[in-house]
C-alpha positions as CSV (number, residue, x, y, z in Angstrom):
1,M,305.4,45.4,126.8
2,H,305.0,42.9,128.2
3,V,307.0,39.3,128.6
4,R,304.8,35.7,129.3
5,S,306.6,35.5,132.5
6,W,306.0,37.3,135.9
7,L,308.7,39.4,135.3
8,A,306.4,41.0,133.7
9,A,309.0,44.0,133.0
10,R,309.9,45.0,129.4
11,R,311.4,42.5,127.0
12,R,314.5,41.6,127.2
13,P,314.8,43.6,131.1
14,V,318.3,44.3,132.3
15,L,318.0,43.2,136.4
16,T,321.2,43.9,138.5
17,A,322.2,40.1,139.8
18,A,320.8,41.3,143.4
19,A,318.2,41.9,142.1
20,S,317.5,39.2,139.7
21,L,317.6,36.8,143.0
22,G,315.5,38.6,144.6
23,V,312.4,38.7,141.8
24,V,313.1,34.8,141.5
25,A,313.3,34.3,144.9
26,A,309.8,35.7,145.6
27,L,308.4,34.3,142.7
28,A,309.7,31.0,144.3
29,T,307.4,30.9,146.9
30,M,304.6,31.7,145.0
31,T,301.6,29.6,145.8
32,P,299.0,28.7,143.3
33,S,295.3,29.5,143.6
34,S,293.6,26.2,145.0
35,A,290.2,27.4,143.3
36,A,289.3,24.3,141.5
37,P,288.9,24.7,137.6
38,G,285.7,26.4,137.3
39,G,282.7,29.2,139.1
40,D,280.0,28.2,141.6
41,D,277.4,27.4,138.3
42,G,279.6,24.6,136.7
43,T,281.5,26.8,133.8
44,V,285.1,26.7,133.6
45,S,287.4,29.1,134.7
46,P,290.2,29.7,132.0
47,N,294.3,30.4,132.6
48,I,295.4,30.9,129.4
49,V,292.7,33.6,127.9
50,G,289.8,32.0,126.6
51,G,291.3,28.8,127.3
52,T,289.5,25.2,128.2
53,T,290.4,23.1,131.2
54,A,292.9,20.5,129.4
55,A,292.7,16.6,130.5
56,Q,295.6,14.7,132.1
57,G,298.1,13.2,129.7
58,E,296.2,15.6,127.3
59,F,299.9,17.2,126.6
60,P,302.0,14.6,128.9
61,W,305.4,16.9,127.7
62,M,304.7,20.0,129.8
63,V,306.4,21.4,132.5
64,R,306.1,24.1,135.1
65,L,308.8,26.1,136.1
66,S,309.1,27.3,139.5
67,M,310.4,30.9,138.8
68,G,306.2,31.5,137.1
69,C,307.4,29.7,133.6
70,G,306.3,27.2,131.5
71,G,308.5,25.0,129.4
72,A,308.4,21.1,127.7
73,M,310.6,17.9,128.4
74,Y,313.2,17.9,125.3
75,T,315.1,15.3,126.7
76,E,314.2,13.3,129.6
77,Q,316.9,15.8,131.4
78,I,316.7,18.7,129.5
79,V,313.5,21.6,129.6
80,L,313.3,24.1,127.0
81,T,311.6,27.4,127.7
82,A,312.6,31.1,127.0
83,A,315.5,33.3,128.0
84,H,313.8,36.3,129.5
85,C,312.9,33.0,132.7
86,V,316.0,32.7,133.7
87,D,319.0,34.4,134.6
88,G,321.4,34.0,132.5
89,S,323.5,31.2,131.9
90,G,325.3,29.0,134.5
91,P,325.1,26.2,137.4
92,D,321.3,27.1,138.8
93,T,320.2,25.1,142.4
94,S,317.4,27.3,142.3
95,I,314.6,26.0,140.5
96,T,312.4,24.0,140.4
97,A,310.2,21.9,137.6
98,T,307.2,19.8,138.3
99,Y,306.4,17.8,135.5
100,G,303.3,14.5,134.9
101,V,299.7,16.4,136.0
102,V,297.9,19.2,134.8
103,D,296.6,20.4,138.7
104,L,299.7,20.8,140.3
105,Q,299.0,20.3,144.0
106,S,298.9,16.8,143.3
107,S,300.6,14.1,144.9
108,S,301.3,12.2,142.0
109,R,303.4,15.0,140.7
110,V,307.0,14.3,139.6
111,T,309.4,17.1,140.8
112,R,313.1,17.8,139.9
113,T,315.7,20.5,140.8
114,S,317.7,22.3,138.7
115,T,322.0,22.1,137.6
116,Q,322.6,24.0,135.1
117,V,321.0,26.6,132.7
118,Y,321.5,28.1,129.4
119,A,320.0,30.5,128.4
120,N,320.8,32.7,124.3
121,P,323.2,34.6,124.8
122,S,321.3,36.6,121.6
123,Y,318.5,37.4,123.0
124,G,318.6,40.6,124.0
125,S,320.0,41.9,120.9
126,G,317.2,40.5,118.6
127,G,318.1,36.5,118.6
128,G,315.5,34.1,119.9
129,D,313.8,33.8,123.6
130,W,314.6,30.4,124.7
131,A,316.8,28.7,126.9
132,L,317.7,25.3,128.9
133,V,317.1,24.1,132.4
134,K,318.9,20.6,133.0
135,L,317.3,19.3,135.7
136,S,319.0,17.1,138.7
137,S,318.6,13.9,136.9
138,P,316.2,13.0,134.1
139,I,312.7,11.7,134.3
140,S,312.6,8.0,133.2
141,G,309.6,7.5,130.6
142,A,309.5,11.4,130.0
143,T,307.5,12.8,127.5
144,L,309.5,13.9,124.4
145,L,308.4,16.8,123.0
146,P,309.4,17.1,119.3
147,I,310.5,20.1,118.1
148,A,310.2,22.0,114.3
149,T,313.2,21.6,112.4
150,S,312.0,23.3,109.5
151,T,309.2,25.9,109.3
152,A,306.9,23.2,107.2
153,N,304.0,23.4,110.9
154,D,305.2,27.3,110.9
155,N,301.1,28.1,109.5
156,G,297.4,27.3,110.8
157,T,296.2,26.9,113.8
158,F,298.4,26.2,117.2
159,T,297.6,25.2,120.3
160,I,298.8,26.8,123.2
161,V,299.1,25.3,126.6
162,G,300.1,27.0,130.6
163,W,299.1,27.4,134.1
164,G,299.4,31.2,133.4
165,A,296.9,34.3,134.0
166,A,293.8,34.1,133.0
167,S,293.6,38.0,132.1
168,E,296.2,40.7,132.2
169,G,297.1,40.7,135.6
170,G,296.5,38.1,136.8
171,G,297.6,35.3,139.0
172,Q,298.6,32.0,138.7
173,Q,296.1,29.2,138.3
174,R,296.2,25.4,140.0
175,Y,295.1,23.7,137.1
176,Q,296.5,23.4,133.6
177,R,295.0,25.4,130.3
178,K,294.6,24.9,126.8
179,A,293.3,27.4,124.0
180,T,293.7,28.0,120.2
181,V,294.9,30.6,117.9
182,P,295.3,31.4,114.3
183,F,299.0,32.1,112.5
184,V,299.1,35.8,111.7
185,S,301.5,36.6,109.3
186,D,305.6,38.5,109.9
187,S,304.1,41.5,108.3
188,D,301.2,41.7,109.5
189,C,302.5,41.2,113.2
190,V,305.1,43.6,112.6
191,A,301.8,46.3,111.2
192,A,300.5,45.7,114.7
193,Y,303.1,46.5,116.8
194,Q,304.7,49.7,114.5
195,P,302.6,52.3,115.9
196,L,304.0,51.1,119.5
197,V,307.4,50.6,118.4
198,N,307.6,53.8,116.6
199,A,306.0,55.4,120.3
200,G,309.3,54.3,122.4
201,Q,306.4,51.8,123.8
202,Y,307.9,48.8,122.8
203,D,310.9,46.6,121.3
204,E,311.4,45.9,117.6
205,L,310.3,42.8,116.6
206,S,312.3,40.5,115.1
207,P,310.3,38.1,112.8
208,G,313.1,36.1,111.2
209,V,313.1,34.5,114.9
210,E,310.1,35.0,115.6
211,I,306.3,33.9,114.6
212,C,303.1,35.6,115.8
213,A,299.7,34.0,116.3
214,G,296.0,35.7,117.7
215,Y,292.6,36.5,116.3
216,S,292.1,40.3,115.3
217,Q,289.1,40.6,117.5
218,G,291.2,39.3,120.8
219,G,290.5,37.6,123.4
220,V,292.2,34.4,123.0
221,D,295.7,34.3,124.0
222,T,299.6,33.3,126.2
223,C,299.7,35.9,129.1
224,Q,302.1,36.5,131.8
225,G,302.6,33.2,133.5
226,D,302.6,31.9,130.2
227,S,306.3,32.0,129.7
228,G,308.5,29.4,128.0
229,G,305.9,27.4,127.4
230,P,305.1,25.5,123.9
231,M,303.0,26.7,121.3
232,V,302.1,23.5,119.3
233,K,300.7,21.8,116.1
234,R,299.7,18.3,114.8
235,D,302.3,16.8,112.3
236,G,301.8,15.2,108.9
237,A,301.2,12.5,110.5
238,G,299.4,13.4,113.6
239,N,302.2,13.7,116.2
240,W,302.7,17.2,118.4
241,I,305.5,18.6,117.5
242,Q,306.7,22.1,118.7
243,V,306.5,25.3,116.9
244,G,306.5,28.3,119.5
245,I,307.9,29.3,122.6
246,V,305.5,31.3,124.9
247,S,308.0,35.1,124.2
248,H,305.7,37.9,125.1
249,G,302.8,40.7,123.9
250,Y,301.5,44.0,124.4
251,G,299.0,42.9,127.0
252,C,297.3,39.5,127.2
253,A,294.3,38.5,124.2
254,R,294.2,42.6,123.2
255,A,292.6,42.9,120.0
256,G,294.9,43.8,117.3
257,Y,297.6,42.7,119.3
258,P,298.7,38.8,118.7
259,G,300.7,37.1,120.9
260,V,304.8,36.4,120.1
261,Y,306.6,33.5,120.2
262,A,310.6,32.4,119.2
263,Q,310.2,30.7,115.9
264,V,311.3,27.2,116.6
265,S,312.2,26.6,113.6
266,A,315.3,29.3,113.4
267,L,316.5,27.6,116.0
268,A,316.4,24.2,116.2
269,G,320.3,23.9,115.7
270,D,321.8,26.5,117.4
271,I,318.6,24.4,120.6
272,A,319.8,21.1,119.4
273,A,324.0,22.1,119.9
274,Q,323.4,23.3,123.1
275,A,321.2,20.3,124.6
276,A,324.4,18.0,123.2
277,A,327.2,20.4,125.5
278,L,324.6,20.6,128.7
279,G,324.2,16.4,128.1
280,G,322.1,14.3,129.7
281,T,320.4,14.2,126.1
282,T,320.7,10.4,126.3
283,A,318.2,8.9,128.4
284,P,320.6,6.0,131.1
285,G,320.4,2.5,130.8
286,G,318.5,2.3,127.4
287,T,318.5,-0.2,125.1
288,S,320.6,0.7,122.4
289,F,321.3,0.1,118.2
290,S,323.6,1.2,115.8
291,N,325.4,1.2,113.3
292,N,328.8,3.4,112.6
293,A,330.0,2.5,109.1
294,T,330.8,4.9,107.0
295,V,329.3,6.9,104.1
296,A,330.9,9.1,102.4
297,I,328.3,11.8,101.2
298,P,328.8,13.1,97.9
299,D,329.5,17.0,96.8
300,N,325.6,18.5,95.7
301,G,324.6,14.9,95.4
302,A,322.0,13.0,95.8
303,A,321.0,11.7,99.4
304,V,322.6,8.4,101.1
305,T,321.5,6.7,102.9
306,S,322.8,4.7,107.0
307,T,320.1,2.1,108.3
308,V,319.8,0.7,112.1
309,Q,317.9,-3.1,112.5
310,V,316.0,-2.4,115.6
311,T,314.3,-5.4,116.9
312,G,313.1,-6.9,120.4
313,V,311.2,-3.0,121.2
314,S,307.8,-2.7,123.4
315,G,305.9,-0.1,124.2
316,K,307.9,2.6,123.3
317,T,306.7,6.0,121.6
318,S,309.9,7.8,122.0
319,V,313.9,7.3,120.6
320,Q,317.0,8.9,121.0
321,A,318.7,9.8,117.5
322,G,322.4,10.0,117.9
323,V,323.6,11.1,113.9
324,D,327.4,11.6,113.5
325,I,328.2,13.4,110.1
326,A,332.2,14.9,109.1
327,H,331.2,17.8,107.1
328,T,333.2,21.3,106.1
329,Y,329.9,23.1,106.0
330,R,326.4,21.4,107.8
331,G,324.5,23.9,106.0
332,D,324.2,22.8,103.2
333,L,323.1,19.9,104.8
334,V,319.8,18.4,104.8
335,V,318.8,15.1,107.1
336,T,316.3,13.1,107.9
337,V,315.4,9.7,110.2
338,V,312.9,7.9,108.7
339,S,310.9,5.0,111.1
340,P,310.3,1.8,110.7
341,S,306.8,2.7,109.7
342,G,308.1,5.7,107.2
343,Q,307.0,8.4,109.5
344,S,310.4,10.8,108.6
345,F,311.9,13.2,111.0
346,V,313.6,16.0,109.8
347,V,316.5,16.9,112.1
348,S,318.7,19.5,110.2
349,N,317.5,21.4,107.4
350,K,319.7,23.4,106.0
351,S,320.8,24.8,109.5
352,G,324.8,26.2,111.5
353,G,326.2,27.7,107.7
354,S,329.7,27.0,108.0
355,A,330.4,24.9,110.6
356,D,331.6,21.5,110.6
357,N,330.1,18.3,111.2
358,I,326.3,17.4,113.3
359,V,327.5,15.4,116.5
360,Q,324.0,15.7,117.7
361,T,320.7,13.7,119.6
362,Y,317.5,14.5,118.6
363,P,314.6,13.6,120.5
364,L,311.5,12.3,118.6
365,T,308.4,11.0,119.0
366,F,307.2,7.9,116.4
367,S,304.0,6.4,116.0
368,G,303.6,2.0,115.3
369,S,305.8,-0.5,115.9
370,A,309.8,0.5,116.7
371,N,311.0,-2.6,115.6
372,G,312.5,-3.0,112.0
373,T,314.6,-0.4,109.8
374,W,315.4,3.0,110.6
375,T,317.4,5.2,108.4
376,L,319.2,7.9,108.5
377,R,318.9,10.3,105.0
378,V,321.9,12.6,104.6
379,Q,321.6,15.0,101.2
380,D,324.2,17.4,100.5
381,T,322.1,20.6,98.3
382,A,325.3,23.3,97.5
383,A,328.9,22.8,95.8
384,Q,331.6,23.2,97.7
385,D,331.8,21.0,100.6
386,T,331.8,17.2,100.8
387,G,331.8,14.9,104.3
388,S,330.8,11.2,105.2
389,I,328.0,9.9,107.7
390,R,330.4,8.3,110.5
391,G,328.2,7.3,112.9
392,F,324.0,6.3,113.7
393,K,323.0,5.9,117.1
394,L,319.4,4.8,118.7
395,T,318.4,4.4,122.3
396,F,315.1,3.9,123.5
């Protein structure tokens, strides 16, 4: 069984603290291949198995982490990656994040060291494979990758991106590559892996928090070194949205064994809550607009709104949308942010169960002008609990 990081052990590996630190330290010193992105005959040498070279700026939110994993910019100071890439939660200054380049040796690369890590504590017991790495300082103006908050995009064809191995057991690559893979249903994915599970050669899959993708004949896949990187898709407005986090698979690109990814739509609420707890979710020095008027949310009723007027903002395609909602059962709520052009972002879709309130900041990438009326729309979809909108803030 292979996770998709250089810690190529069984999924959910258990290492002693000393062993973990030793492995991470060794991986941090690895030097990417200096080979050019093509053979002597001019053909492209892929890293994601079956991939092609990515263009500079094509996936601007991509991050390379020094322990041998990928990630994506969730905020200007937080990287979303995989839990199996990190050694638990807490202060951590050992990780270097590289941002802004396809070529890892480019002189224009932007780097930050880590200060703190949060790894999903339920990962080892069937929870989602996700983690957050907080950087020493924000990367001002970084392009952020919105995460899926509903299953609307959990189908069709996905794009995978990374600097991982070109073949099973291969080494890290210097140049970022990309490939496309089709959705594989939970039932088909579980059926593919069940013989290995029955033989004790693989852990049980967790369909509630995992999504699978790949070709039945194999040949295209993520591989070691791609762990933690995003699996993405264009949404209805044509913008990239993250639907998966590279997690594990049996080998790389083997026929009959699709890649397995953390299903972001099932984990979005927890990811947002922990990012807010880490801090660094709002870029400092940005221009902010807010509405702190209280709006009652009717029980099991029609949607209500709070609006913010934005003026004088130019050249922006990303915003931090701050939501402050008081409610005694946040799992009843569908929360949507609508841009002036009518682009809708469902930032919370009946997520969070019986917990109270939604006080979170969501990074959104939008199209069209930032100026005009932004709308926060909230609907209570079940009986017995009520609440109110207490604030709506936009920071550009």
